[in-house]
C-alpha positions as CSV (number, residue, x, y, z in Angstrom):
1,X,-114.0,31.4,203.0
2,X,-116.9,31.9,200.7
3,X,-117.1,30.2,197.3
4,X,-117.2,33.6,195.5
5,X,-113.9,34.6,197.2
6,X,-112.2,31.3,196.2
7,X,-113.3,31.7,192.6
8,X,-112.0,35.2,192.6
9,X,-108.7,33.9,193.8
10,X,-108.7,31.3,191.0
11,X,-109.4,34.0,188.4
12,X,-106.6,36.1,189.7
13,X,-104.2,33.2,189.5
14,X,-105.4,32.3,186.0
15,X,-104.6,35.9,184.9
16,X,-101.1,35.5,186.3
17,X,-100.6,32.1,184.5
18,X,-101.6,33.7,181.2
19,X,-99.1,36.5,181.7
20,X,-96.4,34.0,182.4
21,X,-97.3,31.8,179.5
22,X,-97.1,34.7,177.1
23,X,-93.8,35.8,178.7
24,X,-92.6,32.3,178.0
25,X,-93.9,32.5,174.5
26,X,-91.9,35.7,173.8
27,X,-88.7,33.9,174.9
28,X,-89.7,31.0,172.6
29,X,-89.9,33.4,169.7
30,X,-86.3,34.6,170.4
31,X,-85.2,31.0,170.6
32,X,-86.8,30.3,167.2
33,X,-84.9,33.2,165.7
34,X,-81.6,31.9,167.0
35,X,-82.4,28.4,165.7
36,X,-83.3,29.9,162.3
37,X,-79.9,31.5,162.0
38,X,-78.0,28.3,162.9
39,X,-80.4,26.0,161.0
40,X,-81.3,24.2,164.3
41,X,-84.1,21.7,164.7
42,X,-87.4,23.0,166.0
43,X,-88.1,19.7,167.8
44,X,-85.2,18.9,170.3
45,X,-85.9,15.6,172.2
46,X,-83.2,16.2,174.8
47,X,-84.6,19.6,175.6
48,X,-88.1,18.1,175.8
49,X,-86.9,15.6,178.3
50,X,-85.1,18.2,180.3
51,X,-88.3,20.4,180.5
52,X,-90.3,17.4,181.8
53,X,-87.7,16.5,184.4
54,X,-87.6,20.1,185.6
55,X,-91.3,20.6,186.1
56,X,-91.8,17.2,187.7
57,X,-88.9,17.8,190.2
58,X,-90.5,21.2,191.1
59,X,-93.9,19.7,191.6
60,X,-95.0,19.5,195.2
61,X,-98.6,18.6,194.5
62,X,-101.5,18.2,194.9
63,X,-101.5,18.1,191.0
64,X,-100.4,14.7,189.7
65,X,-97.4,14.2,187.5
66,X,-99.6,12.8,184.8
67,X,-101.8,15.9,184.8
68,X,-98.8,18.2,184.9
69,X,-97.1,16.4,181.9
70,X,-100.4,16.7,179.9
71,X,-100.5,20.4,180.5
72,X,-96.9,20.9,179.5
73,X,-97.3,18.7,176.5
74,X,-99.7,21.4,175.1
75,X,-97.5,24.2,176.3
76,X,-94.6,22.7,174.4
77,X,-96.8,21.9,171.4
78,X,-97.8,25.6,171.2
79,X,-94.1,26.5,171.5
80,X,-93.3,24.4,168.5
81,X,-96.0,26.1,166.5
82,X,-94.5,29.5,167.5
83,X,-91.0,28.6,166.3
84,X,-92.3,27.0,163.0
85,X,-95.5,25.0,162.2
86,X,-94.6,21.3,162.1
87,X,-96.2,18.5,160.2
88,X,-96.1,15.0,161.8
89,X,-96.8,12.0,159.5
90,X,-98.1,8.9,161.2
91,X,-99.1,5.4,160.3
92,X,-102.8,6.0,160.1
93,X,-105.7,6.5,159.5
94,X,-107.1,8.7,162.3
95,X,-107.8,7.3,165.8
96,X,-105.4,4.3,165.5
97,X,-103.0,3.8,168.3
98,X,-100.2,5.4,166.3
99,X,-102.3,8.5,165.8
100,X,-103.1,8.6,169.6
101,X,-99.4,8.1,170.4
102,X,-98.5,10.9,168.0
103,X,-100.9,13.3,169.7
104,X,-99.8,12.4,173.1
105,X,-96.2,13.0,172.0
106,X,-96.6,16.3,170.1
107,X,-99.9,17.8,171.4
108,X,-102.7,19.5,169.5
109,X,-100.9,22.5,168.0
110,X,-99.0,20.7,165.2
111,X,-100.4,19.4,162.0
112,X,-100.9,15.7,161.5
113,X,-100.8,13.7,158.3
114,X,-102.2,10.2,158.1
115,X,-100.3,7.7,155.9
116,X,-101.7,4.4,154.6
117,X,-98.5,2.5,155.1
118,X,-95.3,2.7,157.2
119,X,-93.4,3.1,153.9
120,X,-95.5,6.2,153.2
121,X,-94.5,7.7,156.6
122,X,-90.8,7.3,155.7
123,X,-91.5,8.7,152.3
124,X,-93.3,11.8,153.5
125,X,-90.4,12.7,155.8
126,X,-87.7,11.9,153.2
127,X,-89.4,14.2,150.7
128,X,-89.8,17.0,153.4
129,X,-93.6,16.9,153.1
130,X,-93.5,16.1,156.9
131,X,-91.0,17.2,159.5
132,X,-91.1,14.0,161.5
133,X,-92.9,10.6,161.4
134,X,-94.3,8.3,164.0
135,X,-94.2,4.5,163.5
136,X,-94.7,1.5,165.7
137,X,-91.6,-0.6,166.3
138,X,-92.6,-3.3,168.8
139,X,-95.3,-4.6,171.0
140,X,-94.8,-6.3,174.4
141,X,-97.0,-9.2,173.3
142,X,-96.6,-9.5,169.5
143,X,-93.0,-8.5,169.3
144,X,-91.2,-6.5,166.6
145,X,-93.0,-4.6,163.7
146,X,-90.8,-6.1,161.0
147,X,-91.9,-3.7,158.3
148,X,-90.6,-0.7,160.3
149,X,-87.3,-2.6,160.8
150,X,-87.0,-3.3,157.0
151,X,-87.5,0.4,156.2
152,X,-84.3,1.3,157.9
153,X,-82.3,-0.8,155.5
154,X,-82.6,1.7,152.7
155,X,-83.7,4.9,154.5
156,X,-81.3,7.6,155.7
157,X,-83.7,8.8,158.3
158,X,-82.7,8.7,162.0
159,X,-84.5,7.8,165.2
160,X,-85.0,11.0,167.1
161,X,-87.1,9.9,170.0
162,X,-89.2,7.0,171.3
163,X,-92.4,6.7,173.3
164,X,-94.2,3.8,175.0
165,X,-97.9,3.7,175.3
166,X,-100.2,1.2,177.1
167,X,-102.6,-0.3,174.7
168,X,-106.2,-0.9,175.7
169,X,-108.5,-2.8,173.2
170,X,-112.2,-2.5,173.4
171,X,-115.1,-4.3,171.8
172,X,-117.3,-1.6,170.3
173,X,-120.5,-1.8,168.2
174,X,-123.7,-0.1,167.1
175,X,-125.5,-3.0,168.8
176,X,-126.5,-2.9,172.5
177,X,-125.3,-6.4,173.5
178,X,-122.4,-8.7,172.7
179,X,-125.0,-11.4,172.2
180,X,-126.0,-9.7,168.9
181,X,-122.5,-9.9,167.5
182,X,-121.8,-12.3,164.6
183,X,-118.7,-10.6,163.0
184,X,-115.8,-8.8,164.6
185,X,-113.4,-6.6,162.6
186,X,-109.9,-5.5,163.5
187,X,-106.3,-5.8,162.3
188,X,-104.3,-9.0,162.7
189,X,-102.0,-7.6,165.5
190,X,-105.0,-6.6,167.6
191,X,-106.7,-10.0,167.1
192,X,-103.4,-11.6,168.3
193,X,-103.4,-9.4,171.4
194,X,-106.9,-10.4,172.3
195,X,-106.8,-14.1,171.2
196,X,-107.7,-15.7,174.6
197,X,-110.5,-13.3,175.4
198,X,-112.1,-13.8,172.0
199,X,-111.8,-17.6,172.3
200,X,-113.5,-17.5,175.8
201,X,-116.1,-14.8,175.2
202,X,-116.9,-14.7,171.5
203,X,-116.1,-18.3,170.2
204,X,-118.7,-18.4,167.5
205,X,-118.0,-15.0,165.9
206,X,-116.2,-14.6,162.6
207,X,-113.0,-12.6,162.9
208,X,-112.4,-10.4,159.8
209,X,-109.0,-8.8,159.3
210,X,-108.9,-5.2,158.0
211,X,-106.1,-2.7,157.5
212,X,-106.6,-0.8,160.7
213,X,-108.7,-0.4,163.9
214,X,-110.1,2.8,162.5
215,X,-111.3,1.1,159.3
216,X,-112.8,-1.6,161.5
217,X,-114.7,1.0,163.4
218,X,-116.0,2.5,160.2
219,X,-117.3,-0.9,159.0
220,X,-118.8,-1.8,162.4
221,X,-120.7,1.6,162.4
222,X,-122.3,0.6,159.0
223,X,-122.9,-3.1,159.5
224,X,-125.6,-4.8,161.5
225,X,-124.7,-7.5,164.0
226,X,-121.1,-6.6,163.9
227,X,-118.5,-5.2,166.2
228,X,-114.8,-4.2,166.1
229,X,-111.9,-4.0,168.4
230,X,-110.6,-0.5,168.5
231,X,-109.9,2.5,170.8
232,X,-112.3,4.5,172.9
233,X,-111.5,7.5,170.6
234,X,-112.6,5.5,167.5
235,X,-115.8,4.6,169.3
236,X,-116.6,8.2,170.1
237,X,-115.8,9.4,166.5
238,X,-118.0,6.7,164.9
239,X,-120.9,7.0,167.4
240,X,-120.4,3.4,168.7
241,X,-121.1,1.8,172.1
242,X,-118.3,0.2,174.2
243,X,-119.6,-3.3,174.9
244,X,-116.5,-4.5,176.7
245,X,-113.4,-2.6,177.7
246,X,-109.8,-3.6,178.2
247,X,-110.2,-7.0,176.5
248,X,-106.5,-7.5,175.7
249,X,-105.0,-10.7,177.1
250,X,-102.2,-9.0,179.0
251,X,-102.5,-6.1,181.4
252,X,-99.0,-5.1,180.4
253,X,-99.8,-4.6,176.7
254,X,-97.4,-1.8,175.7
255,X,-96.3,-0.6,172.2
256,X,-93.1,1.2,171.5
257,X,-93.3,3.9,168.9
258,X,-90.4,5.7,167.2
259,X,-90.2,9.4,166.1
260,X,-88.1,9.4,162.8
261,X,-86.6,12.4,161.1
262,X,-83.6,13.9,159.4
263,X,-81.9,14.6,162.7
264,X,-78.3,13.4,163.0
265,X,-77.2,10.6,165.4
266,X,-75.0,13.0,167.3
267,X,-77.8,14.8,169.2
268,X,-77.0,16.2,172.6
269,X,-76.7,13.4,175.3
270,X,-78.9,13.4,178.4
271,X,-78.6,11.4,181.6
272,X,-80.2,8.4,180.1
273,X,-79.9,7.6,176.4
274,X,-80.3,4.8,174.0
275,X,-78.5,4.1,170.7
276,X,-80.0,2.0,167.8
277,X,-77.8,0.4,165.2
278,X,-78.1,-2.0,162.3
279,X,-75.4,-4.3,160.9
280,X,-74.8,-7.4,158.8
281,X,-72.1,-10.0,159.5
282,X,-69.7,-11.7,157.2
283,X,-70.6,-15.3,156.2
284,X,-68.4,-17.3,158.5
285,X,-68.6,-19.4,161.6
286,X,-68.8,-17.3,164.8
287,X,-69.3,-14.0,163.0
288,X,-72.2,-12.8,165.1
289,X,-70.4,-13.7,168.3
290,X,-67.4,-11.7,167.2
291,X,-69.2,-8.5,166.4
292,X,-71.0,-8.6,169.8
293,X,-67.9,-9.1,171.9
294,X,-67.0,-5.3,172.0
295,X,-70.3,-4.7,173.9
296,X,-69.2,-7.1,176.6
297,X,-65.7,-5.7,176.6
298,X,-66.9,-2.2,177.3
299,X,-69.7,-3.3,179.6
300,X,-72.4,-1.9,177.3
301,X,-75.9,-3.4,177.8
302,X,-77.9,-4.5,174.8
303,X,-81.6,-4.0,175.4
304,X,-82.9,-5.4,172.1
305,X,-81.6,-7.5,169.1
306,X,-83.7,-8.5,166.1
307,X,-82.7,-10.2,162.8
308,X,-84.2,-9.6,159.4
309,X,-83.4,-11.2,156.0
310,X,-81.5,-8.9,153.7
311,X,-83.8,-9.8,150.8
312,X,-80.7,-9.6,148.5
313,X,-79.2,-13.0,149.1
314,X,-80.6,-16.2,150.7
315,X,-79.6,-16.7,154.3
316,X,-78.1,-13.2,154.6
317,X,-79.4,-11.2,157.6
318,X,-79.3,-7.8,159.1
319,X,-79.3,-7.3,162.8
320,X,-81.0,-4.5,164.7
321,X,-79.6,-3.7,168.1
322,X,-80.5,-1.2,170.9
323,X,-77.8,-0.4,173.4
324,X,-77.7,1.7,176.5
325,X,-75.7,4.9,176.2
326,X,-75.3,7.8,173.7
327,X,-73.3,7.6,170.5
328,X,-70.8,10.2,171.7
329,X,-70.0,8.2,174.9
330,X,-66.3,7.1,174.7
331,X,-67.1,3.5,175.5
332,X,-69.9,3.4,173.0
333,X,-67.7,5.0,170.4
334,X,-65.0,2.4,170.9
335,X,-67.4,-0.5,170.8
336,X,-69.1,0.7,167.6
337,X,-65.7,1.3,166.0
338,X,-64.6,-2.3,166.7
339,X,-68.0,-3.6,165.6
340,X,-67.7,-1.7,162.3
341,X,-64.3,-3.3,161.6
342,X,-65.6,-6.9,162.1
343,X,-69.0,-6.5,160.4
344,X,-69.8,-6.4,156.7
345,X,-72.0,-3.3,157.1
346,X,-72.9,-1.1,160.1
347,X,-75.1,2.0,160.4
348,X,-76.1,4.1,163.5
349,X,-79.8,4.7,163.3
350,X,-79.8,7.3,166.1
351,X,-79.0,8.3,169.7
352,X,-82.0,9.6,171.6
353,X,-83.4,9.9,175.2
354,X,-84.9,6.8,176.7
355,X,-88.6,7.2,176.4
356,X,-91.3,6.8,179.1
357,X,-94.9,5.8,179.0
358,X,-97.5,8.4,178.0
């Protein structure tokens, strides 16, 4: 078959795809009208997961699952815009890992708003200046992001969704060789994730902490004999060279991000869900053991537990726990009911689909 004939076939298929996409878009508009009448959420994480599962189960190749998900991410992003334009606040500035995670989660058809602090992200959503927020919650190397945990103590926002993203750190600079580098800029968490590589490869360089990897890239672009550790996207945006790629100490460097919003904890369950809670215990011997017993009784697996000082009284702590299962599951309901009775304070932060890597 001639190349011209094959290209003609592709053009014909593309025309069919466009017709079907617009047919899908017209149905989305009808969905949006129904949601508007019942005051339903535009972004529905359980439906998002269902769509991905449906397209991946229907895929017979040769297109990869990763490519297909990327295509549908943009299709669903465009669908969100048709229902109602969304604003996503994220812990910025631009081209940080949280910004990249936000774009991989919501696509390019929504509006993004960079926030200088995690507190600002919560504030933007609480004041309805943004529909949802994206914040980091933990890293596989450095552990929990305590500031995000602390924000849930006073905020009424819920966890709507989660996403995991592999983090790749790169040494980037305006210089042409690592031998020219005397100063390296990045944020403290990134330095911690690249500690061994830096000690082995750049032992005489001064490490200078700044607020973000994006800020580090801006400084490196303007400063002679300097470099930064940042993303490939930050390098492209600032016209910098990648001197060394993937310099993180662990090949399994993954950060978990949360999507926060005003969505209730009783969102529709899927086949695989997670519930996040926070509680404080009464000041007595064995109190923590007692509040955790219901999880064992009802065979509910805890996937995470973190403690944070209450900042109200000395030696008083709040505990953050992730458990398997949805808030509406009968066993989960019973366990949480018993936990509430034996704890000084308890709050459900959200039930949401278990996230995958993007």
